C-alpha positions in Angstrom: -3.8 -6.5 19.0 -2.1 -6.7 15.7 -5.0 -8.8 14.2 -7.5 -6.4 15.7 -5.8 -3.4 14.1 -5.6 -5.3 10.8 -9.3 -6.3 10.9 -10.6 -3.0 12.4 -9.1 -1.2 9.4 -11.9 -2.6 7.2 -14.5 -1.3 9.7 -12.9 2.1 9.9 -12.5 2.4 6.1 -16.0 1.3 5.2 -17.7 3.4 7.9 -15.8 6.6 7.1 -16.3 6.1 3.4 -20.1 5.4 3.7 -20.7 8.3 6.0 -18.5 10.5 3.8 -20.6 9.6 0.7 -23.8 10.1 2.7 -22.6 13.7 3.6 -21.6 14.5 0.0 -25.0 13.1 -1.2 -26.8 15.3 1.3 -24.9 18.3 0.2 -25.7 17.6 -3.5 -29.4 17.1 -2.6 -29.3 20.3 -0.4 -30.8 18.5 2.5 -30.5 19.6 6.1 -28.5 17.5 8.5 -30.6 15.1 10.5 -29.9 13.4 13.8 -29.0 10.2 11.9 -26.2 11.9 10.0 -24.8 13.6 13.1 -24.8 10.3 15.0 -23.2 8.5 12.0 -20.5 11.3 11.8 -19.7 10.9 15.5 -19.6 7.1 15.0 -17.2 7.4 12.1 -14.9 9.6 14.1 -15.0 7.2 17.0 -14.4 4.1 14.8 -11.3 5.8 13.2 -10.1 6.9 16.6 -10.2 3.3 17.8 -8.1 2.3 14.8 -5.6 5.1 15.7 -5.6 4.0 19.3 -4.9 0.4 18.4 -2.0 1.6 16.2 -0.6 3.6 19.1 -0.8 0.6 21.4 1.1 -1.5 18.8 3.7 1.3 18.5 4.1 1.4 22.2 4.7 -2.3 22.3 7.5 -1.9 19.8 5.7 -3.4 16.8 6.6 -1.4 13.7 4.7 -1.7 10.4 7.9 -1.9 8.3 8.1 1.6 6.9 7.5 5.1 8.0 4.7 5.9 5.6 2.2 3.7 7.3 2.8 5.7 10.5 2.9 9.0 8.5 -0.7 8.4 7.2 -1.9 7.7 10.7 -0.4 10.9 11.9 -2.0 12.8 9.0 -5.4 11.4 10.1 -4.8 12.7 13.6 -3.8 16.1 12.2 -6.9 16.1 10.0 -9.2 15.4 12.9 -7.4 18.2 14.9 -8.0 20.7 12.1 -11.6 19.6 11.8 -12.0 20.4 15.5 -10.3 23.7 15.2 -12.2 24.8 12.1 -15.6 23.3 13.1 -17.3 26.7 13.1 -16.2 27.3 9.5 -17.2 23.8 8.6 -20.7 24.4 9.9 -21.5 26.7 7.0 -22.0 23.7 4.8 -21.6 20.8 7.2 -22.8 17.9 5.1 -20.3 18.8 2.3 -17.4 19.6 4.7 -17.7 16.5 6.9 -18.5 14.3 3.9 -15.3 15.4 2.1 -13.4 15.2 5.3 -14.5 11.6 6.0 -13.7 10.6 2.4 -10.3 12.1 2.8 -9.7 10.2 6.0 -10.9 7.0 4.2 -8.3 7.6 1.5 -5.6 8.2 4.1 -6.6 4.9 5.7 -6.3 3.1 2.4 -2.9 4.7 1.8 -1.8 3.6 5.3 -2.9 0.0 4.5 -1.1 0.0 1.2 2.2 0.8 3.0 2.1 -2.1 5.4 5.1 -4.5 5.1 5.2 -7.4 7.5 
């Protein structure tokens, strides 16, 4: 599970970053959301949720990343997803920009979590 969590990090970071850039690009170009972006957004949320789930499994097994900041950034990602859900109606005013920036923020949190791993 530890190697899955370590390797899946790259998938989660690349997917959230790519979809985030796509959303910001769509907002700059003032394009409407298509089904492709909506599917990619859902996929990015799912990929990062798998990463968080793997981290929770490791935590439940008693494996600790070495310092509290790694876990802190994982918690901030969960809180960010929660706020996105709560404020989804407000985010739908400019969804490409809102979700693009949100996913770029989550990517940054993932990178910060990775930078705080001590084995």
